[in-house]
N, CA, C and O atoms as a Tripos MOL2 file, in Angstrom:
@<TRIPOS>MOLECULE
protein
  304   303    76     0     0
PROTEIN
NO_CHARGES

@<TRIPOS>ATOM
      1 N           2.6700   22.9640  -19.8390 N.3       1 MET1
      2 CA          3.6950   23.5020  -18.9680 C.3       1 MET1
      3 C           3.7160   25.0230  -19.1250 C.2       1 MET1
      4 O           3.5530   25.5360  -20.2320 O.2       1 MET1
      5 N           3.9130   25.7360  -18.0350 N.am      2 THR2
      6 CA          3.9280   27.1970  -18.1030 C.3       2 THR2
      7 C           5.3430   27.7110  -18.3010 C.2       2 THR2
      8 O           6.3190   27.0450  -17.9550 O.2       2 THR2
      9 N           5.4350   28.9020  -18.8610 N.am      3 ASP3
     10 CA          6.7340   29.5390  -19.0420 C.3       3 ASP3
     11 C           7.2150   30.1110  -17.7120 C.2       3 ASP3
     12 O           6.4500   30.7320  -16.9750 O.2       3 ASP3
     13 N           8.4800   29.8940  -17.4220 N.am      4 ALA4
     14 CA          9.0680   30.4500  -16.1950 C.3       4 ALA4
     15 C           9.2870   31.9460  -16.4000 C.2       4 ALA4
     16 O           9.7350   32.3800  -17.4610 O.2       4 ALA4
     17 N           8.9680   32.7160  -15.3790 N.am      5 LYS5
     18 CA          9.1700   34.1620  -15.4540 C.3       5 LYS5
     19 C          10.4690   34.5100  -14.7530 C.2       5 LYS5
     20 O          10.8120   33.9410  -13.7160 O.2       5 LYS5
     21 N          11.1790   35.4520  -15.3390 N.am      6 ARG6
     22 CA         12.4320   35.9060  -14.7380 C.3       6 ARG6
     23 C          12.1460   36.8540  -13.5810 C.2       6 ARG6
     24 O          11.2090   37.6520  -13.6230 O.2       6 ARG6
     25 N          12.9590   36.7490  -12.5660 N.am      7 VAL7
     26 CA         12.8660   37.6190  -11.4010 C.3       7 VAL7
     27 C          13.9440   38.6830  -11.5360 C.2       7 VAL7
     28 O          15.0860   38.3780  -11.8790 O.2       7 VAL7
     29 N          13.5840   39.9210  -11.2690 N.am      8 ALA8
     30 CA         14.5590   41.0030  -11.3510 C.3       8 ALA8
     31 C          15.6380   40.8220  -10.2870 C.2       8 ALA8
     32 O          15.3440   40.4560   -9.1490 O.2       8 ALA8
     33 N          16.8810   41.0790  -10.6640 N.am      9 TYR9
     34 CA         17.9870   40.9680   -9.7140 C.3       9 TYR9
     35 C          18.1380   42.2340   -8.8820 C.2       9 TYR9
     36 O          18.7400   42.1990   -7.8080 O.2       9 TYR9
     37 N          17.6090   43.3320   -9.3550 N.am     10 GLU10
     38 CA         17.6800   44.5770   -8.6160 C.3      10 GLU10
     39 C          16.2740   45.1240   -8.4160 C.2      10 GLU10
     40 O          15.4440   45.0850   -9.3240 O.2      10 GLU10
     41 N          16.0250   45.6230   -7.2410 N.am     11 VAL11
     42 CA         14.7320   46.2080   -6.9230 C.3      11 VAL11
     43 C          14.9690   47.6500   -6.5310 C.2      11 VAL11
     44 O          15.8500   47.9510   -5.7260 O.2      11 VAL11
     45 N          14.1670   48.5500   -7.1120 N.am     12 GLU12
     46 CA         14.3120   49.9600   -6.7790 C.3      12 GLU12
     47 C          14.0660   50.1700   -5.2910 C.2      12 GLU12
     48 O          13.2630   49.4720   -4.6710 O.2      12 GLU12
     49 N          14.7610   51.1280   -4.7420 N.am     13 ALA13
     50 CA         14.6040   51.4320   -3.3260 C.3      13 ALA13
     51 C          13.1630   51.8320   -3.0440 C.2      13 ALA13
     52 O          12.6060   52.6640   -3.7600 O.2      13 ALA13
     53 N          12.5410   51.2500   -2.0030 N.am     14 PRO14
     54 CA         11.1500   51.5820   -1.6950 C.3      14 PRO14
     55 C          10.9610   53.0650   -1.3950 C.2      14 PRO14
     56 O           9.9010   53.6260   -1.6740 O.2      14 PRO14
     57 N          11.9740   53.6960   -0.8330 N.am     15 LEU15
     58 CA         11.8720   55.1150   -0.5170 C.3      15 LEU15
     59 C          11.7010   55.9370   -1.7850 C.2      15 LEU15
     60 O          10.8880   56.8610   -1.8210 O.2      15 LEU15
     61 N          12.4570   55.6110   -2.8230 N.am     16 ALA16
     62 CA         12.3430   56.3400   -4.0830 C.3      16 ALA16
     63 C          10.9480   56.1610   -4.6810 C.2      16 ALA16
     64 O          10.3720   57.1090   -5.2150 O.2      16 ALA16
     65 N          10.4130   54.9590   -4.5930 N.am     17 GLU17
     66 CA          9.0670   54.6920   -5.1090 C.3      17 GLU17
     67 C           8.0180   55.4860   -4.3190 C.2      17 GLU17
     68 O           7.1010   56.0620   -4.9060 O.2      17 GLU17
     69 N           8.1530   55.5150   -3.0050 N.am     18 ARG18
     70 CA          7.2070   56.2600   -2.1700 C.3      18 ARG18
     71 C           7.2780   57.7510   -2.4400 C.2      18 ARG18
     72 O           6.2480   58.4210   -2.5200 O.2      18 ARG18
     73 N           8.5020   58.2810   -2.5830 N.am     19 LEU19
     74 CA          8.6380   59.7090   -2.8900 C.3      19 LEU19
     75 C           8.0430   60.0390   -4.2500 C.2      19 LEU19
     76 O           7.4560   61.1050   -4.4330 O.2      19 LEU19
     77 N           8.1920   59.1260   -5.2050 N.am     20 GLY20
     78 CA          7.5900   59.3260   -6.5170 C.3      20 GLY20
     79 C           6.0730   59.3950   -6.4320 C.2      20 GLY20
     80 O           5.4520   60.2510   -7.0620 O.2      20 GLY20
     81 N           5.4750   58.4960   -5.6570 N.am     21 GLU21
     82 CA          4.0190   58.5140   -5.4780 C.3      21 GLU21
     83 C           3.5620   59.7710   -4.7480 C.2      21 GLU21
     84 O           2.5520   60.3760   -5.1080 O.2      21 GLU21
     85 N           4.3160   60.1600   -3.7170 N.am     22 LEU22
     86 CA          3.9710   61.3820   -2.9870 C.3      22 LEU22
     87 C           4.0700   62.5880   -3.9040 C.2      22 LEU22
     88 O           3.2240   63.4810   -3.8520 O.2      22 LEU22
     89 N           5.0890   62.6210   -4.7380 N.am     23 SER23
     90 CA          5.2560   63.7090   -5.6940 C.3      23 SER23
     91 C           4.0970   63.7730   -6.6740 C.2      23 SER23
     92 O           3.6570   64.8550   -7.0650 O.2      23 SER23
     93 N           3.6090   62.6090   -7.0660 N.am     24 ARG24
     94 CA          2.4720   62.5580   -7.9920 C.3      24 ARG24
     95 C           1.1920   63.0320   -7.3070 C.2      24 ARG24
     96 O           0.3910   63.7510   -7.9050 O.2      24 ARG24
     97 N           1.0020   62.6210   -6.0410 N.am     25 LEU25
     98 CA         -0.2280   62.9490   -5.3240 C.3      25 LEU25
     99 C          -0.2350   64.3540   -4.7350 C.2      25 LEU25
    100 O          -1.2500   65.0480   -4.7990 O.2      25 LEU25
    101 N           0.8900   64.7790   -4.1600 N.am     26 ILE26
    102 CA          0.9680   66.0800   -3.4900 C.3      26 ILE26
    103 C           2.2720   66.7550   -3.9120 C.2      26 ILE26
    104 O           3.2050   66.8310   -3.1120 O.2      26 ILE26
    105 N           2.3570   67.2430   -5.1430 N.am     27 PRO27
    106 CA          3.6090   67.8040   -5.6540 C.3      27 PRO27
    107 C           4.1100   69.0170   -4.8710 C.2      27 PRO27
    108 O           5.3150   69.2640   -4.8270 O.2      27 PRO27
    109 N           3.2120   69.7700   -4.2570 N.am     28 GLU28
    110 CA          3.6450   70.9530   -3.5200 C.3      28 GLU28
    111 C           4.4440   70.6070   -2.2640 C.2      28 GLU28
    112 O           5.1170   71.4750   -1.7080 O.2      28 GLU28
    113 N           4.3810   69.3690   -1.8160 N.am     29 ALA29
    114 CA          5.1010   68.9550   -0.6150 C.3      29 ALA29
    115 C           6.5310   68.5160   -0.9160 C.2      29 ALA29
    116 O           7.3070   68.2870    0.0120 O.2      29 ALA29
    117 N           6.8960   68.3940   -2.1840 N.am     30 ILE30
    118 CA          8.2260   67.9310   -2.5590 C.3      30 ILE30
    119 C           9.1240   69.1240   -2.8380 C.2      30 ILE30
    120 O           8.7730   70.0170   -3.6100 O.2      30 ILE30
    121 N          10.2950   69.1270   -2.1930 N.am     31 ILE31
    122 CA         11.2960   70.1690   -2.4250 C.3      31 ILE31
    123 C          12.5760   69.5000   -2.9060 C.2      31 ILE31
    124 O          12.6470   68.2730   -2.9780 O.2      31 ILE31
    125 N          13.5820   70.2930   -3.2330 N.am     32 GLU32
    126 CA         14.8150   69.7520   -3.8110 C.3      32 GLU32
    127 C          15.4390   68.6310   -2.9990 C.2      32 GLU32
    128 O          15.8380   67.6080   -3.5560 O.2      32 GLU32
    129 N          15.5270   68.8130   -1.6940 N.am     33 ASP33
    130 CA         16.2360   67.8300   -0.8780 C.3      33 ASP33
    131 C          15.3180   66.9430   -0.0550 C.2      33 ASP33
    132 O          15.7600   66.3890    0.9520 O.2      33 ASP33
    133 N          14.0570   66.7880   -0.4430 N.am     34 GLY34
    134 CA         13.1670   65.8850    0.2800 C.3      34 GLY34
    135 C          11.7270   66.3460    0.3370 C.2      34 GLY34
    136 O          11.1430   66.7270   -0.6780 O.2      34 GLY34
    137 N          11.1580   66.3100    1.5360 N.am     35 VAL35
    138 CA          9.7410   66.6030    1.7510 C.3      35 VAL35
    139 C           9.6040   67.8130    2.6640 C.2      35 VAL35
    140 O          10.2730   67.9030    3.6940 O.2      35 VAL35
    141 N           8.7440   68.7320    2.2860 N.am     36 ASP36
    142 CA          8.4050   69.8700    3.1450 C.3      36 ASP36
    143 C           7.2120   69.4210    3.9850 C.2      36 ASP36
    144 O           6.0780   69.4140    3.5060 O.2      36 ASP36
    145 N           7.4680   69.0480    5.2360 N.am     37 PHE37
    146 CA          6.4200   68.4870    6.0700 C.3      37 PHE37
    147 C           5.3490   69.5150    6.4290 C.2      37 PHE37
    148 O           4.2000   69.1450    6.6700 O.2      37 PHE37
    149 N           5.7040   70.7840    6.4670 N.am     38 GLY38
    150 CA          4.7040   71.8180    6.7090 C.3      38 GLY38
    151 C           3.6760   71.8500    5.5830 C.2      38 GLY38
    152 O           2.4730   71.9200    5.8380 O.2      38 GLY38
    153 N           4.1480   71.8000    4.3370 N.am     39 LYS39
    154 CA          3.2300   71.7890    3.1910 C.3      39 LYS39
    155 C           2.4550   70.4740    3.1190 C.2      39 LYS39
    156 O           1.2930   70.4580    2.7140 O.2      39 LYS39
    157 N           3.0900   69.3840    3.5070 N.am     40 LEU40
    158 CA          2.3990   68.0950    3.5140 C.3      40 LEU40
    159 C           1.2650   68.1180    4.5350 C.2      40 LEU40
    160 O           0.1520   67.6820    4.2410 O.2      40 LEU40
    161 N           1.5470   68.6220    5.7280 N.am     41 ARG41
    162 CA          0.4960   68.7230    6.7590 C.3      41 ARG41
    163 C          -0.6410   69.6200    6.2920 C.2      41 ARG41
    164 O          -1.8110   69.3020    6.5050 O.2      41 ARG41
    165 N          -0.3030   70.7490    5.6530 N.am     42 ALA42
    166 CA         -1.3320   71.6630    5.1600 C.3      42 ALA42
    167 C          -2.1900   70.9850    4.0990 C.2      42 ALA42
    168 O          -3.4060   71.1740    4.0710 O.2      42 ALA42
    169 N          -1.5660   70.2000    3.2280 N.am     43 ALA43
    170 CA         -2.3130   69.5130    2.1720 C.3      43 ALA43
    171 C          -3.2280   68.4370    2.7490 C.2      43 ALA43
    172 O          -4.3100   68.1930    2.2160 O.2      43 ALA43
    173 N          -2.8000   67.7920    3.8340 N.am     44 LEU44
    174 CA         -3.6020   66.7300    4.4330 C.3      44 LEU44
    175 C          -4.6840   67.2700    5.3540 C.2      44 LEU44
    176 O          -5.6570   66.5720    5.6400 O.2      44 LEU44
    177 N          -4.5290   68.4940    5.8180 N.am     45 GLY45
    178 CA         -5.5490   69.1300    6.6350 C.3      45 GLY45
    179 C          -5.7840   68.4160    7.9480 C.2      45 GLY45
    180 O          -4.8340   68.1170    8.6720 O.2      45 GLY45
    181 N          -7.0410   68.1370    8.2630 N.am     46 ALA46
    182 CA         -7.4320   67.5730    9.5520 C.3      46 ALA46
    183 C          -7.0120   66.1090    9.7030 C.2      46 ALA46
    184 O          -7.1310   65.5560   10.7970 O.2      46 ALA46
    185 N          -6.5290   65.4710    8.6460 N.am     47 ASP47
    186 CA         -6.1680   64.0580    8.7120 C.3      47 ASP47
    187 C          -4.7970   63.8170    9.3290 C.2      47 ASP47
    188 O          -4.3570   62.6700    9.4040 O.2      47 ASP47
    189 N          -4.1090   64.8710    9.7730 N.am     48 VAL48
    190 CA         -2.7680   64.7220   10.3310 C.3      48 VAL48
    191 C          -2.8630   64.4410   11.8300 C.2      48 VAL48
    192 O          -3.5530   65.1490   12.5630 O.2      48 VAL48
    193 N          -2.1690   63.4090   12.2700 N.am     49 ASP49
    194 CA         -2.1210   63.0640   13.6820 C.3      49 ASP49
    195 C          -0.8350   63.6320   14.2650 C.2      49 ASP49
    196 O           0.2560   63.1800   13.9180 O.2      49 ASP49
    197 N          -0.9520   64.6060   15.1360 N.am     50 ASN50
    198 CA          0.2160   65.2340   15.7410 C.3      50 ASN50
    199 C           0.5220   64.6890   17.1250 C.2      50 ASN50
    200 O           1.3950   65.2170   17.8140 O.2      50 ASN50
    201 N          -0.1730   63.6520   17.5430 N.am     51 GLN51
    202 CA          0.0470   63.0670   18.8550 C.3      51 GLN51
    203 C           1.3570   62.2900   18.8610 C.2      51 GLN51
    204 O           1.7220   61.6910   17.8490 O.2      51 GLN51
    205 N           2.0740   62.2920   19.9920 N.am     52 PRO52
    206 CA          3.3030   61.4950   20.0620 C.3      52 PRO52
    207 C           2.9790   60.0070   19.9750 C.2      52 PRO52
    208 O           1.9160   59.5690   20.4160 O.2      52 PRO52
    209 N           3.8840   59.2480   19.4170 N.am     53 GLU53
    210 CA          3.6850   57.8090   19.2790 C.3      53 GLU53
    211 C           3.6920   57.1610   20.6540 C.2      53 GLU53
    212 O           4.5670   57.4410   21.4730 O.2      53 GLU53
    213 N           2.7250   56.3020   20.9060 N.am     54 ARG54
    214 CA          2.6160   55.6630   22.2200 C.3      54 ARG54
    215 C           3.5410   54.4660   22.3600 C.2      54 ARG54
    216 O           4.0810   54.2150   23.4370 O.2      54 ARG54
    217 N           3.7230   53.7320   21.2790 N.am     55 HIS55
    218 CA          4.5690   52.5460   21.3000 C.3      55 HIS55
    219 C           5.6530   52.7420   20.2560 C.2      55 HIS55
    220 O           5.3660   53.1240   19.1210 O.2      55 HIS55
    221 N           6.8750   52.4880   20.6280 N.am     56 ALA56
    222 CA          7.9720   52.6570   19.6830 C.3      56 ALA56
    223 C           8.9630   51.5110   19.8380 C.2      56 ALA56
    224 O           9.1730   50.9890   20.9330 O.2      56 ALA56
    225 N           9.5510   51.1440   18.7430 N.am     57 LEU57
    226 CA         10.6150   50.1490   18.7690 C.3      57 LEU57
    227 C          11.9360   50.9030   18.7310 C.2      57 LEU57
    228 O          12.2810   51.5080   17.7160 O.2      57 LEU57
    229 N          12.6640   50.8670   19.8170 N.am     58 CYS58
    230 CA         13.9340   51.5830   19.9080 C.3      58 CYS58
    231 C          15.0250   50.6270   20.3750 C.2      58 CYS58
    232 O          14.8550   49.9020   21.3550 O.2      58 CYS58
    233 N          16.1290   50.6370   19.6710 N.am     59 TRP59
    234 CA         17.2860   49.8600   20.0750 C.3      59 TRP59
    235 C          18.5090   50.5090   19.4500 C.2      59 TRP59
    236 O          18.3880   51.2980   18.5130 O.2      59 TRP59
    237 N          19.6570   50.1880   19.9540 N.am     60 ALA60
    238 CA         20.8910   50.7270   19.3970 C.3      60 ALA60
    239 C          21.0220   50.2650   17.9520 C.2      60 ALA60
    240 O          20.9760   49.0650   17.6810 O.2      60 ALA60
    241 N          21.1800   51.1830   17.0410 N.am     61 GLY61
    242 CA         21.3060   50.8500   15.6250 C.3      61 GLY61
    243 C          19.9950   50.8640   14.8710 C.2      61 GLY61
    244 O          19.9740   50.5230   13.6880 O.2      61 GLY61
    245 N          18.8900   51.2470   15.5130 N.am     62 SER62
    246 CA         17.5890   51.2120   14.8170 C.3      62 SER62
    247 C          17.5490   52.1970   13.6470 C.2      62 SER62
    248 O          16.9730   51.8870   12.6040 O.2      62 SER62
    249 N          18.1450   53.3680   13.8040 N.am     63 ARG63
    250 CA         18.1490   54.3480   12.7130 C.3      63 ARG63
    251 C          18.8820   53.7880   11.4950 C.2      63 ARG63
    252 O          18.4090   53.9290   10.3670 O.2      63 ARG63
    253 N          20.0260   53.1580   11.7170 N.am     64 GLU64
    254 CA         20.7980   52.5790   10.6200 C.3      64 GLU64
    255 C          20.0340   51.4360    9.9540 C.2      64 GLU64
    256 O          20.0810   51.2860    8.7330 O.2      64 GLU64
    257 N          19.3330   50.6320   10.7530 N.am     65 ALA65
    258 CA         18.5470   49.5240   10.2080 C.3      65 ALA65
    259 C          17.4290   50.0400    9.3000 C.2      65 ALA65
    260 O          17.1880   49.4770    8.2320 O.2      65 ALA65
    261 N          16.7570   51.0910    9.7140 N.am     66 ILE66
    262 CA         15.6840   51.6680    8.9050 C.3      66 ILE66
    263 C          16.2490   52.2220    7.6040 C.2      66 ILE66
    264 O          15.6450   52.0400    6.5470 O.2      66 ILE66
    265 N          17.3930   52.8930    7.6610 N.am     67 GLN67
    266 CA         18.0190   53.4170    6.4440 C.3      67 GLN67
    267 C          18.4360   52.2890    5.5160 C.2      67 GLN67
    268 O          18.3200   52.4230    4.2980 O.2      67 GLN67
    269 N          18.9200   51.1790    6.0640 N.am     68 LEU68
    270 CA         19.3500   50.0500    5.2660 C.3      68 LEU68
    271 C          18.1940   49.4140    4.4990 C.2      68 LEU68
    272 O          18.3460   49.0820    3.3230 O.2      68 LEU68
    273 N          17.0420   49.2400    5.1460 N.am     69 ILE69
    274 CA         15.9180   48.6000    4.4580 C.3      69 ILE69
    275 C          15.2700   49.5130    3.4330 C.2      69 ILE69
    276 O          14.4940   49.0420    2.6010 O.2      69 ILE69
    277 N          15.5640   50.8030    3.4690 N.am     70 GLN70
    278 CA         15.0100   51.7300    2.4900 C.3      70 GLN70
    279 C          15.8680   51.8190    1.2380 C.2      70 GLN70
    280 O          15.4920   52.5020    0.2850 O.2      70 GLN70
    281 N          16.9990   51.1510    1.2200 N.am     71 GLY71
    282 CA         17.8840   51.1800    0.0700 C.3      71 GLY71
    283 C          17.4700   50.1760   -0.9880 C.2      71 GLY71
    284 O          16.5570   49.3750   -0.7890 O.2      71 GLY71
    285 N          18.1610   50.2350   -2.1170 N.am     72 ALA72
    286 CA         17.8890   49.2970   -3.2110 C.3      72 ALA72
    287 C          18.3380   47.9020   -2.8080 C.2      72 ALA72
    288 O          19.2550   47.7490   -2.0010 O.2      72 ALA72
    289 N          17.6950   46.8870   -3.3640 N.am     73 SER73
    290 CA         18.0130   45.4930   -3.0730 C.3      73 SER73
    291 C          18.6030   44.8510   -4.3190 C.2      73 SER73
    292 O          18.0960   45.0430   -5.4240 O.2      73 SER73
    293 N          19.6620   44.1010   -4.1400 N.am     74 ARG74
    294 CA         20.2970   43.4330   -5.2760 C.3      74 ARG74
    295 C          20.4940   41.9600   -4.9240 C.2      74 ARG74
    296 O          20.9920   41.6400   -3.8450 O.2      74 ARG74
    297 N          20.1060   41.0640   -5.8320 N.am     75 ALA75
    298 CA         20.3090   39.6370   -5.6300 C.3      75 ALA75
    299 C          21.7760   39.2980   -5.8840 C.2      75 ALA75
    300 O          22.4250   39.9140   -6.7290 O.2      75 ALA75
    301 N          22.2780   38.3400   -5.1650 N.am     76 HIS76
    302 CA         23.6760   37.9120   -5.3470 C.3      76 HIS76
    303 C          23.7200   36.5320   -5.9160 C.2      76 HIS76
    304 O          24.8020   35.9920   -6.1440 O.2      76 HIS76
@<TRIPOS>BOND
     1     1     2 1
     2     2     3 1
     3     3     4 2
     4     3     5 am
     5     5     6 1
     6     6     7 1
     7     7     8 2
     8     7     9 am
     9     9    10 1
    10    10    11 1
    11    11    12 2
    12    11    13 am
    13    13    14 1
    14    14    15 1
    15    15    16 2
    16    15    17 am
    17    17    18 1
    18    18    19 1
    19    19    20 2
    20    19    21 am
    21    21    22 1
    22    22    23 1
    23    23    24 2
    24    23    25 am
    25    25    26 1
    26    26    27 1
    27    27    28 2
    28    27    29 am
    29    29    30 1
    30    30    31 1
    31    31    32 2
    32    31    33 am
    33    33    34 1
    34    34    35 1
    35    35    36 2
    36    35    37 am
    37    37    38 1
    38    38    39 1
    39    39    40 2
    40    39    41 am
    41    41    42 1
    42    42    43 1
    43    43    44 2
    44    43    45 am
    45    45    46 1
    46    46    47 1
    47    47    48 2
    48    47    49 am
    49    49    50 1
    50    50    51 1
    51    51    52 2
    52    51    53 am
    53    53    54 1
    54    54    55 1
    55    55    56 2
    56    55    57 am
    57    57    58 1
    58    58    59 1
    59    59    60 2
    60    59    61 am
    61    61    62 1
    62    62    63 1
    63    63    64 2
    64    63    65 am
    65    65    66 1
    66    66    67 1
    67    67    68 2
    68    67    69 am
    69    69    70 1
    70    70    71 1
    71    71    72 2
    72    71    73 am
    73    73    74 1
    74    74    75 1
    75    75    76 2
    76    75    77 am
    77    77    78 1
    78    78    79 1
    79    79    80 2
    80    79    81 am
    81    81    82 1
    82    82    83 1
    83    83    84 2
    84    83    85 am
    85    85    86 1
    86    86    87 1
    87    87    88 2
    88    87    89 am
    89    89    90 1
    90    90    91 1
    91    91    92 2
    92    91    93 am
    93    93    94 1
    94    94    95 1
    95    95    96 2
    96    95    97 am
    97    97    98 1
    98    98    99 1
    99    99   100 2
   100    99   101 am
   101   101   102 1
   102   102   103 1
   103   103   104 2
   104   103   105 am
   105   105   106 1
   106   106   107 1
   107   107   108 2
   108   107   109 am
   109   109   110 1
   110   110   111 1
   111   111   112 2
   112   111   113 am
   113   113   114 1
   114   114   115 1
   115   115   116 2
   116   115   117 am
   117   117   118 1
   118   118   119 1
   119   119   120 2
   120   119   121 am
   121   121   122 1
   122   122   123 1
   123   123   124 2
   124   123   125 am
   125   125   126 1
   126   126   127 1
   127   127   128 2
   128   127   129 am
   129   129   130 1
   130   130   131 1
   131   131   132 2
   132   131   133 am
   133   133   134 1
   134   134   135 1
   135   135   136 2
   136   135   137 am
   137   137   138 1
   138   138   139 1
   139   139   140 2
   140   139   141 am
   141   141   142 1
   142   142   143 1
   143   143   144 2
   144   143   145 am
   145   145   146 1
   146   146   147 1
   147   147   148 2
   148   147   149 am
   149   149   150 1
   150   150   151 1
   151   151   152 2
   152   151   153 am
   153   153   154 1
   154   154   155 1
   155   155   156 2
   156   155   157 am
   157   157   158 1
   158   158   159 1
   159   159   160 2
   160   159   161 am
   161   161   162 1
   162   162   163 1
   163   163   164 2
   164   163   165 am
   165   165   166 1
   166   166   167 1
   167   167   168 2
   168   167   169 am
   169   169   170 1
   170   170   171 1
   171   171   172 2
   172   171   173 am
   173   173   174 1
   174   174   175 1
   175   175   176 2
   176   175   177 am
   177   177   178 1
   178   178   179 1
   179   179   180 2
   180   179   181 am
   181   181   182 1
   182   182   183 1
   183   183   184 2
   184   183   185 am
   185   185   186 1
   186   186   187 1
   187   187   188 2
   188   187   189 am
   189   189   190 1
   190   190   191 1
   191   191   192 2
   192   191   193 am
   193   193   194 1
   194   194   195 1
   195   195   196 2
   196   195   197 am
   197   197   198 1
   198   198   199 1
   199   199   200 2
   200   199   201 am
   201   201   202 1
   202   202   203 1
   203   203   204 2
   204   203   205 am
   205   205   206 1
   206   206   207 1
   207   207   208 2
   208   207   209 am
   209   209   210 1
   210   210   211 1
   211   211   212 2
   212   211   213 am
   213   213   214 1
   214   214   215 1
   215   215   216 2
   216   215   217 am
   217   217   218 1
   218   218   219 1
   219   219   220 2
   220   219   221 am
   221   221   222 1
   222   222   223 1
   223   223   224 2
   224   223   225 am
   225   225   226 1
   226   226   227 1
   227   227   228 2
   228   227   229 am
   229   229   230 1
   230   230   231 1
   231   231   232 2
   232   231   233 am
   233   233   234 1
   234   234   235 1
   235   235   236 2
   236   235   237 am
   237   237   238 1
   238   238   239 1
   239   239   240 2
   240   239   241 am
   241   241   242 1
   242   242   243 1
   243   243   244 2
   244   243   245 am
   245   245   246 1
   246   246   247 1
   247   247   248 2
   248   247   249 am
   249   249   250 1
   250   250   251 1
   251   251   252 2
   252   251   253 am
   253   253   254 1
   254   254   255 1
   255   255   256 2
   256   255   257 am
   257   257   258 1
   258   258   259 1
   259   259   260 2
   260   259   261 am
   261   261   262 1
   262   262   263 1
   263   263   264 2
   264   263   265 am
   265   265   266 1
   266   266   267 1
   267   267   268 2
   268   267   269 am
   269   269   270 1
   270   270   271 1
   271   271   272 2
   272   271   273 am
   273   273   274 1
   274   274   275 1
   275   275   276 2
   276   275   277 am
   277   277   278 1
   278   278   279 1
   279   279   280 2
   280   279   281 am
   281   281   282 1
   282   282   283 1
   283   283   284 2
   284   283   285 am
   285   285   286 1
   286   286   287 1
   287   287   288 2
   288   287   289 am
   289   289   290 1
   290   290   291 1
   291   291   292 2
   292   291   293 am
   293   293   294 1
   294   294   295 1
   295   295   296 2
   296   295   297 am
   297   297   298 1
   298   298   299 1
   299   299   300 2
   300   299   301 am
   301   301   302 1
   302   302   303 1
   303   303   304 2
@<TRIPOS>SUBSTRUCTURE
     1 MET1         2 RESIDUE 1 A MET
     2 THR2         6 RESIDUE 1 A THR
     3 ASP3        10 RESIDUE 1 A ASP
     4 ALA4        14 RESIDUE 1 A ALA
     5 LYS5        18 RESIDUE 1 A LYS
     6 ARG6        22 RESIDUE 1 A ARG
     7 VAL7        26 RESIDUE 1 A VAL
     8 ALA8        30 RESIDUE 1 A ALA
     9 TYR9        34 RESIDUE 1 A TYR
    10 GLU10       38 RESIDUE 1 A GLU
    11 VAL11       42 RESIDUE 1 A VAL
    12 GLU12       46 RESIDUE 1 A GLU
    13 ALA13       50 RESIDUE 1 A ALA
    14 PRO14       54 RESIDUE 1 A PRO
    15 LEU15       58 RESIDUE 1 A LEU
    16 ALA16       62 RESIDUE 1 A ALA
    17 GLU17       66 RESIDUE 1 A GLU
    18 ARG18       70 RESIDUE 1 A ARG
    19 LEU19       74 RESIDUE 1 A LEU
    20 GLY20       78 RESIDUE 1 A GLY
    21 GLU21       82 RESIDUE 1 A GLU
    22 LEU22       86 RESIDUE 1 A LEU
    23 SER23       90 RESIDUE 1 A SER
    24 ARG24       94 RESIDUE 1 A ARG
    25 LEU25       98 RESIDUE 1 A LEU
    26 ILE26      102 RESIDUE 1 A ILE
    27 PRO27      106 RESIDUE 1 A PRO
    28 GLU28      110 RESIDUE 1 A GLU
    29 ALA29      114 RESIDUE 1 A ALA
    30 ILE30      118 RESIDUE 1 A ILE
    31 ILE31      122 RESIDUE 1 A ILE
    32 GLU32      126 RESIDUE 1 A GLU
    33 ASP33      130 RESIDUE 1 A ASP
    34 GLY34      134 RESIDUE 1 A GLY
    35 VAL35      138 RESIDUE 1 A VAL
    36 ASP36      142 RESIDUE 1 A ASP
    37 PHE37      146 RESIDUE 1 A PHE
    38 GLY38      150 RESIDUE 1 A GLY
    39 LYS39      154 RESIDUE 1 A LYS
    40 LEU40      158 RESIDUE 1 A LEU
    41 ARG41      162 RESIDUE 1 A ARG
    42 ALA42      166 RESIDUE 1 A ALA
    43 ALA43      170 RESIDUE 1 A ALA
    44 LEU44      174 RESIDUE 1 A LEU
    45 GLY45      178 RESIDUE 1 A GLY
    46 ALA46      182 RESIDUE 1 A ALA
    47 ASP47      186 RESIDUE 1 A ASP
    48 VAL48      190 RESIDUE 1 A VAL
    49 ASP49      194 RESIDUE 1 A ASP
    50 ASN50      198 RESIDUE 1 A ASN
    51 GLN51      202 RESIDUE 1 A GLN
    52 PRO52      206 RESIDUE 1 A PRO
    53 GLU53      210 RESIDUE 1 A GLU
    54 ARG54      214 RESIDUE 1 A ARG
    55 HIS55      218 RESIDUE 1 A HIS
    56 ALA56      222 RESIDUE 1 A ALA
    57 LEU57      226 RESIDUE 1 A LEU
    58 CYS58      230 RESIDUE 1 A CYS
    59 TRP59      234 RESIDUE 1 A TRP
    60 ALA60      238 RESIDUE 1 A ALA
    61 GLY61      242 RESIDUE 1 A GLY
    62 SER62      246 RESIDUE 1 A SER
    63 ARG63      250 RESIDUE 1 A ARG
    64 GLU64      254 RESIDUE 1 A GLU
    65 ALA65      258 RESIDUE 1 A ALA
    66 ILE66      262 RESIDUE 1 A ILE
    67 GLN67      266 RESIDUE 1 A GLN
    68 LEU68      270 RESIDUE 1 A LEU
    69 ILE69      274 RESIDUE 1 A ILE
    70 GLN70      278 RESIDUE 1 A GLN
    71 GLY71      282 RESIDUE 1 A GLY
    72 ALA72      286 RESIDUE 1 A ALA
    73 SER73      290 RESIDUE 1 A SER
    74 ARG74      294 RESIDUE 1 A ARG
    75 ALA75      298 RESIDUE 1 A ALA
    76 HIS76      302 RESIDUE 1 A HIS
């Protein structure tokens, strides 16, 4: 029989994890209150796509929904 593994009740916010990775990979793009997109674009060079998005999912409340899923998750 195998040992049961415990599942964490709290999960770090994915946004914090992504910012941590970005900070590790491109530290010059991180500023006090977030990301300096000008420095990020400069660091990425020709790999930046500046074209407008052709397909988008837009609905009332979409901004709030995106912010909600980027937060920490807690089991109840």
